[in-house]
N, C-alpha and C positions, 0 to 999 in steps of 0.2 A: 352465582356471581363469581367471576374469576378472581383469585387471590393475587393481585398484581404485586403486592408487597413481598410475596414469597417467590416470585419468578426471577430467573437468572437475569433477564433483560432489565428488570426494575432495579437490580443492584449493580448494574454495569454502567460504565461511562456512556454518555449519549453524545450525539452530534452537537448539542448545545454546550456540553462541557468542552468539546474541542474548539468550538467557535469562541468561547470565553477565554480559552488558553491563548488563542491568537491575539485577541484584544488586549490581554494582560501581558503579552510577550513572554509567555511561559512555553518553552519548547515542548513539542509532542514527540514521544518516543514510540516507535512502531517496529515490530518484528514479525516475520512470517511464522506461522504455526500450522502444524498439520495433524496433531494428535492431542489427546486429553492431558497426558503427562506434561508435555512442554507447555501447553496452554496454562495449566495450573501453576507451573513454576514461573513462567513469564509474567503472568498477572500478579502473582505474589511478589515478584521482584520489582513491580511498579511500572511495567510496560503499559502505555496508554491504549495502544491499538494493536490488535492481533489481525494480521492479514493472511487469510487462507488463499495463498497465491497459486496460480497454475504452475509456478516454479516447482511445485511438488513433482511434476513430471520428470524433471531433471534430477532433483536431489533425493527424492523418495523412490520414484519408479525407475530411475536409471536411464531415462530416455535422452535423446540428443537435443531436444528442444521442448518447448511447452505445447507445441501444436497437437500432439496426440491425446492430450488430456481431455477427458470427457466431462460433461456436466455432472453426471452421476459420481465421477471421481471427486469433484469439488464439493458436491452435496455431502458425500460420505465423510470427507475430511472436515468439513464445516461442522457436522454433527459431533465429531470427536472433540473438536476444539471447544464447541459450545458446552459440552459436558464438563470439561476441565476448567473452563474459564471462571475466574473469581473476581471479575470487576472490570476487565478491559473491554473496549469497544471492538466488535467483530465485523470485519469487512471481508467479503468473499469475491473472488474473481469470476467473471463471465468468461469461460474458455473460448478458444478459437471457433468462430462461426456460430456461436450461440446467441450472438446479438446482430446477426446479418440484417434483420429488419426490426423495426420497433416492436412488432408483435412477438417475434422470436426473443428479443431482449427481455420484454416484460414477462413472458412465460418462463424463461430461464431464471430470471430474478425471483419470480414467485416461488420456484422450487428451492432456491438457495435460502430464502427467508422462511418459508413455511416448513419445509422439511429439514433444512440444514441448521436453522437458527441464526443466520446472519442478520446483522442490523443494517447493513448497507452492502450494495454490490458495486464492483469496479469494472469498468470497461475501457479498453484501449482505443485511443483515437478520438477525434472530434466528431463523433456520431451524434450530431445535435438532435436529429429527429428521434432517435432512440432514447436519448436522455430526456427530452421534453415529454415523450409519451410515458416513460416510466414514472417520471415525477408526477404527471397527471394522475397516475394510478396510485400514488402515495408511496412509491418506492424510492428510498434514499439512494443517491447515486454519487459515486466517486469517479472522477475523470482520471485519465492517465495519458500524459503527453511526453514528447521527447523520444527517447528510444522505446520502440514498441516491439517487444519480443515476439508477439504473434505475427509480425510482419517480416520475420527474419529472412524468408525466401525472397522478398522484394529488396531488402536492405543488402543481402549478400553476407553480411557479418555484423556482429554487435559492435557498434561504434558510436562515438559522441555525435549528438545531433545539435543543430542550431549554431553552427560555427560561422556561417556566413551571415551577412546582414539580412539577406533575403530570407534565409531559413529561420533566423532568430525572430524576425518580424512575423513570420507565419506562425511560429509557436506561441508568441505573445497574443496574436489575434485569435488563435484557436482557444487559448486559455480564457480570454475574455468571453468568447462565444460559449464555451462550456459552462462558465459560471452563469451567464445570462440564460442558458437553456435550463438551468435549475440544479446543476450539480452543487453539492454542499461540501465537497472535499476534492482535492486534486493532488495527484502524484506526478512529480517531474522526474524523469529518469535520464541520466547521462547527458546533461546540457551544461554549458558554461555557467559558472557561479554568478557572473554579473547579470546574465539573462534571467536566471532563477530569482535573483534579488529583485529585479524590475517587476517580474510577474507577481511575486509575493506582495510587493508594495502597491501593485495595481488592483489586485483582487481583494475582496472582502472575506472570501472563504479561506479556510486553512489550506496551506500548501505544504505537502510533505515531500522531501527530496531524497533521492538515492543517486549519488554521484552528481549532485546539483549544488554543492556548496553549503556553507554554514548558515547563510541568511534565510533559508527556508524556515517555515513555521515549525517544522519537525523533520525527523530523519527516520528512514526505514532501511533495514538490511535484511537479506535472507539469513535466517537464524543459523543455518549451517555454515555460512561464510564467517559470521562473527564468532562462531565457536571453533573455527579452524578445521571444519569437516569438509572443506573443498579440496579435491585432490588434483585439480588442474592449476593453471596459472591464476594467481590471485588478482582480481580486478583492482585498479588503482584506488577506487573509492571505498574499498572494504578494509576491515581491520580485524585481526584475530584477538579478541578480548580475553581469550583463555591464557594468553601469554603473561597476563598480569593478575591472574586470579587462581584461587585454590579449588574452585568448584564452578560448576555451570551457573549456579545461582549467583555467585559473586561476579562472574563474567557478565551476566545479564544486568546486574545492578550497576556494574561499572559502565556498561553501555548507556544505560538510562542516565546516570550521573553526568557522563561526558556530553551527552546530547543536551541535557538541561543547562550545563555550565558552558556551552558553546566551545567545548574542547574537541568535539567530533562533529563533522570532519574538519581536519586542519587544512592548511593551504596545499600541502603535498597530496592530499586525498581529494582535491577538487580539480575541476577542469577550467581552463582559462582561455 
């Protein structure tokens, strides 16, 4: 018999915990993590969700975009995060073209969960067939709408989405459809704060924002950005928490506290 009480997953937050936080209006803190040491520190500092994002391609591997990141890259980094984690909920990205069909998505997700130790997988876009199929197989799914980094070659550049009435309506409709398809979590990236607020109030699942205003159910940042390790132009929605901390742990704890207290993001760090 498996000793569930001794397993890492048994001691970690679950999707039920995140759903309860939304109902209780307790903000969810989320940071990207790519290795065991940061995973341990982040979880000890109170971060609710660790996202093993394909952003690792840019901040860890030094690539120009997330597109070259492979499934095995994310499996490997998820394994590292799972080893260091001490209680956070782990979500792992499905990289570019690994969810092209529902079967592809499910097979890729299975590797992230079975080999990597993820508790949920995230895929970009309103891929409703893939979401429905994965949910039917018992795979927990996080949706991702707004700015979709894996579509950078179509977009031309990273920019705010949902600024026109038509575009905003499309994102809202997609969010409703993603929840109906069975997703239990949603990330909104780089959209106007008012639109994000409407989506959060419309959906029953937790909605975590990045560049989507303070009214989301939680906030996520790329860890390297909030630690001041980005060497290019800082995005409007980010903040270097090291500027007000004496250690990485203190900076992370400050991020968590500001998310919980609705101090981050502020008006200047949001799109309107």
